[in-house]
N, C-alpha and C positions, 0 to 999 in steps of 0.2 A: 504494500500500500504506500502511496506517495502523496505528499501534500506540499503545496507551496503556500506559505503563510505570508500575508502582508499586513503589517501593523497599520491601522487606519484611524483617522479621526472621524470618518464617517464612510458609509458604503450602502449601496442598495442594488438590488437586482430586479430587472424588469423583464416581463414576458409579454410580447405583443403590446407594448406601451403601458402595461399595468405593473405597478410595483408589487412584487410578491414577497419581498423580504428587505428589511433595512435595519441598520444598526448605527449607533453613534461610535464612540471609541471602542476599539477592539481589534479583532483579527478577521480578515477574509481568508478562508481556508479553501483553496482549490484542491479538490480531493480526487485522486485517481485510484481505481481498484484494479489490481492485477489478477490474472487467472488463478494463481495459487493462494490468494488471500482468503482468510477466514475471520471469524469474530475475534480471534486472539490478536491478529494484526490490528484490527480496528480498536480493540481495547488498549493495546500498547500505544497506538498513535493518538488516541483521545487523551491519555495520560500525559504523553509527551507535549502535545499542543497546549494543554491547560497548565502544564508545569514550567514551560520554557520561560526563563527570566529575560524578556526582551522589551519590557516597559521600564521607563525611567523612574528612579526613586527621587528623593528630595535633592540629591547631589547630581542629578541628571545622568546617573550611571544606569545601564541596563541591568536592573536588579530585581524587577518585579514580574510576576506572571500576569497573564490576562485576568486571572481570578483575583489576585491581590490588587490589581489596578481597577477592579470593578468593571471590566470590559465585557464585551459580548462577542459572539462568533456569528459569521455569515458563511455558511458552508455551501459550496458550489460544486456539483459533480463535474469532473474534468477528465474524461477518458483519454484525451490527447496527451496527458502526462506520460502515457505509456507508448507514445509515438517513437519508433526506432528510426533514426535518420542516418544510420551508418552506411546504408547501401542505397544507391539511386537518389532520386529527387522527390519521391513520394514517400512519406512516412508509412511504416508498417505498424499496425495496431494489434498484431498477433498476441502480444503479451497482456493486452487489456482483457478484463473479465467480460464474459458474455453479458448482455444487457440485464437479463433476469437476475443473475447473481450479483452484478454490480449494484443494481437498484436495492436489493436486499441488504447488502453491506453498507451502502451509502445511508439508507434509512436507519440502520443499526447504529452507525457512527453518530448521526444527528441525535438519536434518542439517548445514546450513551452520554453524550455531552450534556444534554438537558437533565439527565438523571443525576448529574454531578452539580446541579444547582447553578448552571451557567445559562444566561439568556442566549439562546441559539436560534437564529433564523436560517432559512434554507431556500435555495433555488428550486426549480422544478426539474426533476430528473428527465433527461433526454429532450428537454425543450431548448429552443434557440433563445438564449438569454443575452441581455445587455447588462454588463456589470459596471457600475459607476462607483469609483472610490477615490478617496484622497489618502495616498500612501504617506504615513507620518514618519519622517526621518530622512529619507526613505529607509524602511527596514523590510527586507524580504528574506525569508529563510526557507530552505528546502529540508523536509523531513521525510524519512522513510522508515518503515517497520523493518526489523531485522530479517535477513534472508534466511529461509529454512533450508 
């Protein structure tokens, strides 16, 4: 499982011109699900995302997690994170999970974050989405679950 995290001062996601999710300060989580991923990878990544110390403290050092900073999550499904560009000019998505399994694990990730008392909004799985955000810092971090 892969995630690209962007620390934001605000973000929203729209589908067909309608806002389906929005947050103030927090993290946009672009989430990719791989073929071999299970709920164990999702649990690992939720804990990692919620625990990363990438928000500033009083001394402006990155020393607080999104939870400690009182932030929210906006989770967007992003199968293209599994695009392999090593050969040719068109990415291969062979390592991305099939849509049914990806949807299940995406929804599991969102619910797991919500269960940890974090305000969590989400996009719509497999929809064409417009994501609007203000990257704060900018801070962008790539996270992956351990390979099995």
